[in-house]
C-alpha positions as a Markdown table, in Angstrom:
| # | Residue | x | y | z |
|---|---|---|---|---|
| 1 | Met | 0.0 | 0.0 | 0.0 |
| 2 | Ser | 1.3 | 3.5 | -0.9 |
| 3 | Leu | 1.8 | 6.1 | 1.8 |
| 4 | Thr | -1.1 | 8.2 | 0.3 |
| 5 | Ala | -3.4 | 5.2 | 0.3 |
| 6 | Tyr | -2.3 | 4.4 | 3.9 |
| 7 | Ile | -3.1 | 7.9 | 5.1 |
| 8 | Thr | -6.4 | 7.9 | 3.4 |
| 9 | Ala | -7.4 | 4.6 | 4.8 |
| 10 | Thr | -6.0 | 5.1 | 8.4 |
| 11 | Pro | -8.1 | 6.8 | 11.1 |
| 12 | Leu | -6.6 | 9.9 | 12.6 |
| 13 | Asp | -6.3 | 8.4 | 16.1 |
| 14 | Ser | -4.1 | 5.5 | 14.8 |
| 15 | Gly | -0.7 | 4.7 | 16.3 |
| 16 | Phe | 1.1 | 6.2 | 13.3 |
| 17 | Phe | -0.4 | 9.7 | 13.8 |
| 18 | Lys | -0.2 | 9.4 | 17.6 |
| 19 | Asp | 3.5 | 8.8 | 17.2 |
| 20 | Ile | 3.9 | 11.8 | 15.0 |
| 21 | Tyr | 1.9 | 14.0 | 17.2 |
| 22 | Ser | 3.8 | 12.8 | 20.3 |
| 23 | Ser | 7.1 | 13.5 | 18.7 |
| 24 | Ile | 6.1 | 17.0 | 17.7 |
| 25 | Arg | 4.9 | 17.7 | 21.3 |
| 26 | Glu | 8.1 | 16.4 | 22.7 |
| 27 | Phe | 10.2 | 18.5 | 20.3 |
| 28 | Lys | 8.3 | 21.6 | 21.2 |
| 29 | Ser | 8.6 | 20.9 | 24.9 |
| 30 | Arg | 12.4 | 20.3 | 24.7 |
| 31 | Phe | 12.8 | 23.4 | 22.4 |
| 32 | Lys | 10.8 | 25.6 | 24.8 |
| 33 | Glu | 12.8 | 24.2 | 27.8 |
| 34 | Arg | 16.2 | 24.8 | 26.1 |
| 35 | Phe | 15.1 | 28.2 | 24.9 |
| 36 | Glu | 13.9 | 29.4 | 28.3 |
| 37 | Leu | 17.1 | 28.2 | 30.0 |
| 38 | Asp | 19.3 | 29.8 | 27.3 |
| 39 | His | 17.3 | 33.0 | 27.5 |
| 40 | Tyr | 17.6 | 33.0 | 31.3 |
| 41 | Met | 21.3 | 32.4 | 31.1 |
| 42 | Gly | 21.8 | 35.3 | 28.6 |
| 43 | Gly | 21.8 | 33.0 | 25.6 |
| 44 | Val | 25.2 | 31.5 | 26.7 |
| 45 | Val | 25.9 | 28.0 | 25.7 |
| 46 | Asp | 29.2 | 27.2 | 27.4 |
| 47 | Asp | 32.0 | 25.9 | 25.1 |
| 48 | Thr | 34.7 | 25.4 | 27.6 |
| 49 | Asp | 33.2 | 22.4 | 29.4 |
| 50 | Pro | 31.6 | 20.0 | 26.8 |
| 51 | Thr | 29.8 | 18.1 | 29.6 |
| 52 | Cys | 27.7 | 21.2 | 30.4 |
| 53 | Glu | 26.9 | 22.3 | 26.9 |
| 54 | Gly | 23.4 | 20.8 | 26.9 |
| 55 | Tyr | 21.4 | 22.7 | 29.5 |
| 56 | His | 18.5 | 20.5 | 30.6 |
| 57 | Lys | 16.8 | 21.5 | 33.8 |
| 58 | Gln | 17.4 | 24.4 | 36.2 |
| 59 | Leu | 17.7 | 23.4 | 39.9 |
| 60 | Thr | 18.1 | 26.8 | 41.6 |
| 61 | Met | 16.8 | 30.2 | 40.9 |
| 62 | Asn | 19.0 | 33.3 | 40.6 |
| 63 | Gly | 20.8 | 33.9 | 43.9 |
| 64 | Gly | 20.8 | 30.2 | 44.8 |
| 65 | Glu | 17.2 | 29.7 | 46.0 |
| 66 | Tyr | 16.0 | 26.2 | 45.1 |
| 67 | Asp | 13.3 | 25.5 | 42.6 |
| 68 | Ala | 11.2 | 23.1 | 44.8 |
| 69 | Ser | 10.0 | 21.0 | 41.8 |
| 70 | Asn | 13.5 | 20.0 | 40.9 |
| 71 | Ile | 15.4 | 19.5 | 44.2 |
| 72 | Pro | 17.5 | 16.2 | 44.2 |
| 73 | Thr | 18.3 | 14.4 | 47.4 |
| 74 | Thr | 21.6 | 16.2 | 47.8 |
| 75 | Ile | 23.1 | 19.0 | 45.8 |
| 76 | Pro | 26.4 | 20.8 | 45.9 |
| 77 | Ser | 26.4 | 24.6 | 46.2 |
| 78 | Cys | 27.4 | 27.2 | 43.6 |
| 79 | Pro | 29.2 | 30.5 | 44.4 |
| 80 | Thr | 26.9 | 33.3 | 45.5 |
| 81 | Gly | 24.7 | 34.3 | 42.7 |
| 82 | Gly | 25.2 | 31.1 | 40.7 |
| 83 | Ile | 22.5 | 28.6 | 39.7 |
| 84 | Val | 22.6 | 24.8 | 39.5 |
| 85 | Phe | 21.2 | 22.8 | 36.6 |
| 86 | Phe | 21.2 | 19.3 | 35.1 |
| 87 | Ser | 23.0 | 18.8 | 31.8 |
| 88 | Ile | 21.6 | 16.5 | 29.2 |
| 89 | Gly | 23.9 | 13.7 | 30.5 |
| 90 | Gly | 22.6 | 14.0 | 34.0 |
| 91 | Glu | 25.6 | 15.8 | 35.4 |
| 92 | Leu | 25.1 | 18.7 | 37.8 |
| 93 | Cys | 26.6 | 22.0 | 36.6 |
| 94 | Cys | 27.0 | 25.5 | 37.9 |
| 95 | Tyr | 26.4 | 28.7 | 35.9 |
| 96 | Asp | 27.9 | 31.9 | 37.3 |
| 97 | Gly | 26.7 | 34.4 | 34.8 |
| 98 | Ser | 29.3 | 33.8 | 32.1 |
| 99 | Thr | 30.4 | 30.1 | 32.0 |
| 100 | Ala | 29.1 | 26.7 | 33.1 |
| 101 | Lys | 31.2 | 24.2 | 35.0 |
| 102 | Gln | 30.5 | 20.5 | 35.9 |
| 103 | Ile | 30.4 | 19.8 | 39.6 |
| 104 | Thr | 29.2 | 16.1 | 39.7 |
| 105 | Asp | 29.4 | 13.2 | 37.3 |
| 106 | Gly | 26.4 | 11.6 | 35.7 |
| 107 | Gly | 25.8 | 9.4 | 38.8 |
| 108 | Gly | 25.6 | 12.4 | 41.1 |
| 109 | Thr | 29.1 | 11.8 | 42.6 |
| 110 | Ala | 30.8 | 15.1 | 43.4 |
| 111 | Ile | 34.0 | 15.8 | 41.5 |
| 112 | Asp | 35.2 | 18.5 | 43.9 |
| 113 | Thr | 37.4 | 16.3 | 46.1 |
| 114 | Pro | 41.0 | 17.6 | 46.4 |
| 115 | Val | 43.3 | 15.4 | 44.4 |
| 116 | Asn | 46.8 | 14.5 | 45.6 |
| 117 | Glu | 48.9 | 15.0 | 42.5 |
| 118 | Thr | 52.4 | 13.5 | 41.9 |
| 119 | Ser | 55.1 | 16.2 | 42.3 |
| 120 | Gly | 58.1 | 14.0 | 41.4 |
| 121 | Val | 60.1 | 15.1 | 44.5 |
| 122 | Ser | 60.2 | 14.2 | 48.1 |
| 123 | Thr | 61.4 | 17.5 | 49.5 |
| 124 | Thr | 59.0 | 19.9 | 51.1 |
| 125 | Leu | 57.2 | 22.2 | 48.6 |
| 126 | Glu | 56.7 | 25.6 | 50.1 |
| 127 | Asn | 54.6 | 27.6 | 47.7 |
| 128 | Ser | 52.8 | 27.7 | 44.4 |
| 129 | Cys | 52.0 | 30.5 | 42.0 |
| 130 | Tyr | 50.2 | 30.9 | 38.6 |
| 131 | Gly | 50.6 | 33.2 | 35.6 |
| 132 | Asn | 50.6 | 33.3 | 31.9 |
| 133 | Gly | 49.3 | 29.7 | 31.7 |
| 134 | Leu | 51.9 | 28.2 | 33.9 |
| 135 | Tyr | 51.8 | 26.9 | 37.5 |
| 136 | Ile | 55.1 | 27.2 | 39.5 |
| 137 | Thr | 55.9 | 25.4 | 42.8 |
| 138 | Val | 59.0 | 26.2 | 44.8 |
| 139 | Gly | 60.6 | 24.5 | 47.9 |
| 140 | Asp | 63.5 | 23.3 | 49.9 |
| 141 | Ser | 67.0 | 23.2 | 48.4 |
| 142 | Gly | 66.1 | 25.6 | 45.6 |
| 143 | Val | 63.5 | 23.3 | 44.0 |
| 144 | Ile | 61.4 | 24.9 | 41.3 |
| 145 | Leu | 58.7 | 22.8 | 39.5 |
| 146 | Thr | 56.5 | 24.0 | 36.6 |
| 147 | Ser | 53.3 | 22.6 | 35.1 |
| 148 | Ser | 50.8 | 23.8 | 32.5 |
| 149 | Asp | 47.9 | 21.8 | 33.8 |
| 150 | Gly | 48.5 | 21.3 | 37.6 |
| 151 | Glu | 48.9 | 17.5 | 37.1 |
| 152 | Thr | 52.2 | 16.9 | 35.2 |
| 153 | Trp | 55.3 | 18.7 | 36.7 |
| 154 | Ser | 58.9 | 19.2 | 35.6 |
| 155 | Ser | 61.9 | 20.4 | 37.5 |
| 156 | Lys | 63.8 | 23.6 | 36.6 |
| 157 | Thr | 67.2 | 25.0 | 37.6 |
| 158 | Ser | 67.0 | 27.8 | 40.2 |
| 159 | Gly | 70.7 | 28.4 | 40.5 |
| 160 | Val | 70.5 | 28.3 | 44.3 |
| 161 | Thr | 70.4 | 25.7 | 47.0 |
| 162 | Lys | 68.7 | 27.8 | 49.6 |
| 163 | Thr | 65.1 | 27.2 | 50.5 |
| 164 | Leu | 62.7 | 29.1 | 48.3 |
| 165 | Trp | 59.6 | 30.0 | 50.4 |
| 166 | Ala | 57.3 | 31.7 | 47.9 |
| 167 | Cys | 56.7 | 32.9 | 44.4 |
| 168 | Cys | 54.3 | 35.1 | 42.5 |
| 169 | Tyr | 53.6 | 36.3 | 39.0 |
| 170 | Gly | 52.9 | 39.9 | 37.9 |
| 171 | Asn | 53.7 | 42.3 | 35.0 |
| 172 | Ser | 55.0 | 39.4 | 32.9 |
| 173 | Leu | 57.5 | 38.5 | 35.6 |
| 174 | Tyr | 57.8 | 35.5 | 38.0 |
| 175 | Val | 59.4 | 36.3 | 41.4 |
| 176 | Ala | 60.6 | 33.8 | 43.9 |
| 177 | Val | 61.9 | 34.7 | 47.4 |
| 178 | Gly | 63.6 | 32.7 | 50.2 |
| 179 | Gln | 66.3 | 32.1 | 52.7 |
| 180 | Asp | 68.7 | 34.9 | 53.8 |
| 181 | Gly | 66.9 | 37.5 | 51.6 |
| 182 | Thr | 67.1 | 35.5 | 48.4 |
| 183 | Ile | 65.1 | 36.9 | 45.5 |
| 184 | Leu | 65.0 | 35.3 | 42.0 |
| 185 | Thr | 63.1 | 36.5 | 38.9 |
| 186 | Ser | 62.2 | 34.9 | 35.6 |
| 187 | Ser | 60.2 | 35.9 | 32.5 |
| 188 | Asp | 59.4 | 32.4 | 31.4 |
| 189 | Gly | 59.5 | 30.2 | 34.5 |
| 190 | Thr | 62.6 | 28.3 | 33.1 |
| 191 | Thr | 65.5 | 30.7 | 33.4 |
| 192 | Trp | 66.0 | 32.4 | 36.8 |
| 193 | Ala | 68.2 | 35.4 | 37.7 |
| 194 | Pro | 69.2 | 36.6 | 41.3 |
| 195 | Gln | 68.2 | 40.1 | 42.5 |
| 196 | Thr | 69.4 | 42.2 | 45.5 |
| 197 | Ser | 66.9 | 42.4 | 48.3 |
| 198 | Gly | 68.9 | 44.6 | 50.6 |
| 199 | Val | 68.2 | 42.4 | 53.6 |
| 200 | Thr | 69.5 | 39.3 | 55.2 |
| 201 | Lys | 66.3 | 38.4 | 56.8 |
| 202 | Thr | 64.6 | 35.3 | 55.3 |
| 203 | Leu | 61.8 | 36.3 | 53.0 |
| 204 | Tyr | 58.8 | 33.9 | 53.4 |
| 205 | Gly | 56.2 | 35.5 | 51.1 |
| 206 | Val | 55.8 | 37.5 | 47.9 |
| 207 | Cys | 52.8 | 38.9 | 46.0 |
| 208 | Tyr | 52.0 | 41.3 | 43.2 |
| 209 | Gly | 49.0 | 43.6 | 42.7 |
| 210 | Asn | 48.2 | 47.2 | 41.5 |
| 211 | Ser | 51.7 | 47.5 | 39.9 |
| 212 | Leu | 53.5 | 46.6 | 43.2 |
| 213 | Tyr | 55.5 | 43.6 | 44.3 |
| 214 | Ile | 55.5 | 42.9 | 48.1 |
| 215 | Ala | 57.8 | 40.5 | 50.0 |
| 216 | Thr | 57.2 | 39.6 | 53.6 |
| 217 | Gly | 59.6 | 37.9 | 56.0 |
| 218 | Ala | 61.1 | 37.3 | 59.5 |
| 219 | Asp | 60.4 | 39.7 | 62.3 |
| 220 | Gly | 57.7 | 41.6 | 60.5 |
| 221 | Thr | 59.8 | 42.4 | 57.4 |
| 222 | Ile | 58.0 | 43.9 | 54.5 |
| 223 | Leu | 59.7 | 45.0 | 51.2 |
| 224 | Thr | 58.0 | 46.7 | 48.2 |
| 225 | Ser | 59.2 | 47.0 | 44.5 |
| 226 | Ser | 57.7 | 48.3 | 41.3 |
| 227 | Asp | 59.9 | 46.2 | 39.0 |
| 228 | Gly | 61.1 | 43.2 | 41.0 |
| 229 | Ala | 64.7 | 44.4 | 40.9 |
| 230 | Thr | 64.8 | 47.4 | 43.4 |
| 231 | Trp | 63.3 | 46.8 | 46.8 |
| 232 | Thr | 62.3 | 49.2 | 49.6 |
| 233 | Pro | 61.6 | 48.4 | 53.3 |
| 234 | Gln | 58.2 | 49.2 | 54.8 |
| 235 | Thr | 56.7 | 49.2 | 58.4 |
| 236 | Ser | 54.4 | 46.3 | 59.0 |
| 237 | Gly | 53.4 | 47.2 | 62.6 |
| 238 | Val | 54.1 | 43.7 | 63.8 |
| 239 | Thr | 57.3 | 41.8 | 65.0 |
| 240 | Thr | 56.0 | 38.3 | 64.3 |
| 241 | Ser | 57.4 | 36.5 | 61.2 |
| 242 | Leu | 55.2 | 37.1 | 58.2 |
| 243 | Trp | 55.1 | 33.8 | 56.3 |
| 244 | Gly | 52.8 | 34.8 | 53.4 |
| 245 | Cys | 51.7 | 37.6 | 51.2 |
| 246 | Asp | 48.8 | 37.8 | 48.7 |
| 247 | Tyr | 47.0 | 40.4 | 46.7 |
| 248 | Cys | 43.3 | 39.6 | 46.6 |
| 249 | Asn | 40.4 | 41.7 | 45.3 |
| 250 | Glu | 42.4 | 45.0 | 45.6 |
| 251 | Leu | 43.7 | 44.1 | 49.1 |
| 252 | Tyr | 47.3 | 43.0 | 50.2 |
| 253 | Ile | 47.2 | 40.3 | 52.8 |
| 254 | Ala | 50.1 | 39.2 | 54.9 |
| 255 | Thr | 49.9 | 36.1 | 57.2 |
| 256 | Gly | 52.3 | 34.8 | 59.9 |
| 257 | Thr | 52.9 | 33.1 | 63.3 |
| 258 | Thr | 50.1 | 32.7 | 65.9 |
| 259 | Gly | 47.4 | 33.2 | 63.4 |
| 260 | Thr | 48.6 | 36.7 | 62.3 |
| 261 | Ile | 46.7 | 38.3 | 59.5 |
| 262 | Ile | 47.3 | 41.9 | 58.4 |
| 263 | Thr | 45.9 | 43.7 | 55.4 |
| 264 | Ser | 46.7 | 46.8 | 53.4 |
| 265 | Thr | 45.3 | 48.7 | 50.5 |
| 266 | Asn | 48.6 | 50.4 | 49.5 |
| 267 | Gly | 51.4 | 48.3 | 50.8 |
| 268 | Ser | 52.6 | 50.8 | 53.4 |
| 269 | Thr | 49.8 | 51.0 | 56.0 |
| 270 | Trp | 48.7 | 47.7 | 57.5 |
| 271 | Thr | 45.7 | 46.7 | 59.7 |
| 272 | Ser | 45.4 | 43.6 | 61.9 |
| 273 | Arg | 42.6 | 41.1 | 61.4 |
| 274 | Thr | 41.1 | 38.3 | 63.5 |
| 275 | Ser | 41.9 | 34.8 | 62.2 |
| 276 | Gly | 40.3 | 32.7 | 64.9 |
| 277 | Thr | 43.4 | 30.4 | 65.1 |
| 278 | Thr | 46.7 | 30.4 | 66.9 |
| 279 | Arg | 48.3 | 28.2 | 64.3 |
| 280 | Ser | 50.9 | 29.6 | 61.9 |
| 281 | Leu | 49.3 | 30.7 | 58.7 |
| 282 | Trp | 51.7 | 30.3 | 55.7 |
| 283 | Gly | 49.8 | 32.2 | 53.1 |
| 284 | Gly | 46.9 | 32.0 | 50.7 |
| 285 | Ser | 45.4 | 32.1 | 47.2 |
| 286 | Cys | 42.4 | 33.8 | 45.8 |
| 287 | Ala | 39.7 | 33.9 | 43.2 |
| 288 | Thr | 36.9 | 36.4 | 42.8 |
| 289 | Asn | 35.0 | 36.6 | 46.1 |
| 290 | Leu | 37.0 | 33.7 | 47.6 |
| 291 | Ile | 40.3 | 33.7 | 49.5 |
| 292 | Ile | 41.9 | 30.6 | 50.9 |
| 293 | Ile | 44.6 | 30.8 | 53.6 |
| 294 | Thr | 46.4 | 27.6 | 54.7 |
| 295 | Gly | 48.7 | 26.7 | 57.6 |
| 296 | Asp | 49.9 | 24.2 | 60.1 |
| 297 | Tyr | 48.1 | 20.9 | 60.7 |
| 298 | Gly | 46.0 | 21.2 | 57.6 |
| 299 | Val | 44.5 | 24.5 | 58.8 |
| 300 | Met | 42.4 | 26.1 | 56.0 |
| 301 | Leu | 40.5 | 29.5 | 56.3 |
| 302 | Thr | 38.3 | 31.1 | 53.7 |
| 303 | Ser | 37.0 | 34.7 | 53.3 |
| 304 | Pro | 35.1 | 36.6 | 50.7 |
| 305 | Asp | 36.8 | 39.9 | 51.4 |
| 306 | Gly | 39.9 | 39.4 | 53.6 |
| 307 | Thr | 38.2 | 40.9 | 56.6 |
| 308 | Thr | 36.1 | 38.0 | 58.1 |
| 309 | Trp | 37.6 | 34.5 | 58.1 |
| 310 | Thr | 36.0 | 31.1 | 58.5 |
| 311 | Ser | 37.7 | 27.7 | 59.2 |
| 312 | Ile | 36.9 | 24.7 | 56.9 |
| 313 | Ser | 38.2 | 21.2 | 56.7 |
| 314 | Ser | 41.1 | 20.5 | 54.3 |
| 315 | Gly | 40.9 | 16.7 | 54.7 |
| 316 | Val | 44.6 | 16.5 | 55.7 |
| 317 | Thr | 46.8 | 17.1 | 58.7 |
| 318 | Lys | 50.0 | 18.0 | 56.9 |
| 319 | Val | 51.4 | 21.5 | 56.8 |
| 320 | Leu | 49.6 | 23.3 | 54.0 |
| 321 | Asn | 51.7 | 26.0 | 52.4 |
| 322 | Pro | 50.5 | 29.0 | 50.3 |
| 323 | Gly | 48.7 | 27.9 | 47.1 |
| 324 | Cys | 47.7 | 29.6 | 43.9 |
| 325 | Phe | 44.6 | 29.9 | 41.7 |
| 326 | Gly | 44.2 | 29.7 | 37.9 |
| 327 | Asp | 41.9 | 28.3 | 35.3 |
| 328 | Asp | 39.2 | 27.6 | 38.0 |
| 329 | Leu | 41.6 | 25.5 | 40.1 |
| 330 | Phe | 43.3 | 26.1 | 43.4 |
| 331 | Ile | 46.7 | 24.4 | 43.8 |
| 332 | Ile | 47.9 | 23.9 | 47.4 |
| 333 | Pro | 51.2 | 22.3 | 48.2 |
| 334 | Gly | 52.4 | 21.0 | 51.5 |
| 335 | Ser | 54.9 | 18.9 | 53.5 |
| 336 | Ser | 56.1 | 15.4 | 52.4 |
| 337 | Gly | 55.2 | 16.2 | 48.8 |
| 338 | Thr | 51.5 | 16.9 | 49.5 |
| 339 | Leu | 49.8 | 18.7 | 46.6 |
| 340 | Leu | 46.1 | 19.4 | 46.7 |
| 341 | Ser | 43.9 | 20.6 | 43.8 |
| 342 | Ile | 40.5 | 22.2 | 44.6 |
| 343 | Pro | 38.1 | 23.3 | 41.9 |
| 344 | Lys | 36.6 | 26.8 | 42.4 |
| 345 | Tyr | 33.1 | 25.3 | 42.6 |
| 346 | Lys | 33.9 | 23.0 | 45.6 |
| 347 | Thr | 31.4 | 23.2 | 48.4 |
| 348 | Leu | 33.5 | 24.8 | 51.1 |
| 349 | Glu | 32.0 | 24.0 | 54.5 |
């Protein structure tokens, strides 16, 4: 029988036409759902995380309130202002207003657990920094490691055997500081050159922001530099050793012994903050609206602004040294080769 004859002879409520009608309704429903989500999300279809390309069902409203009709048994949190949605594959994803990132696998298992990466060395790693697509970790005996993805690391020649306590990246320059006033600089992370600090105090921290490098050290030492080569001493207002320095969200942050945290907006005037711990704080790393400071015995503190600090669990009891943030990933090194990676969208509680 021809198709024309079949259509003529077949009642309209037959399975054939029901299937066609059902398919059209399903297509319209899926198109409407996808259009509404894309419209709500500003028409953005994320192309950096293929898993999250297919928006399927929104789970929270703007600001994080749950849509009661779609709440799963358990659900990770997004940063403030983010929304959670199911992708086509059943993964949970976060949308922060510009991009979408996967936070669970298709079975609902969170993918935000810190991963202990292989560093390739057994010496203590003191600090990590990120810039120009490159992660750098420094440590004892002049160790310098570099990585483009935070997983595979290679060793570089520092030219020194003294402990390198910290590093930073700014204005197309990597800066590493350490024992006895050691300062090294590099434009590519591979070739390093010594600089004169003007002090013999050990420098434990270094950071860059607002066109200024700041190095912190023993007995409240603070140095500033506009180019990484010429350094000027500043008054910190404390005599405790300052282990770490960070520039986060237009604020310089220095951390040290007995839970010391001091902050500055210009690098010369500093204000003490309450950390809530007496453990030594070695330094931190930051993303927009999220700062992480780490210290002895796995201590981990977080703050949205550098003023108020909250303690969270790191999952380890090792010394956690200053970390870095880049490409939506926190890298936090520690004693005995400990190296943690924490995605930005981890539920911190």
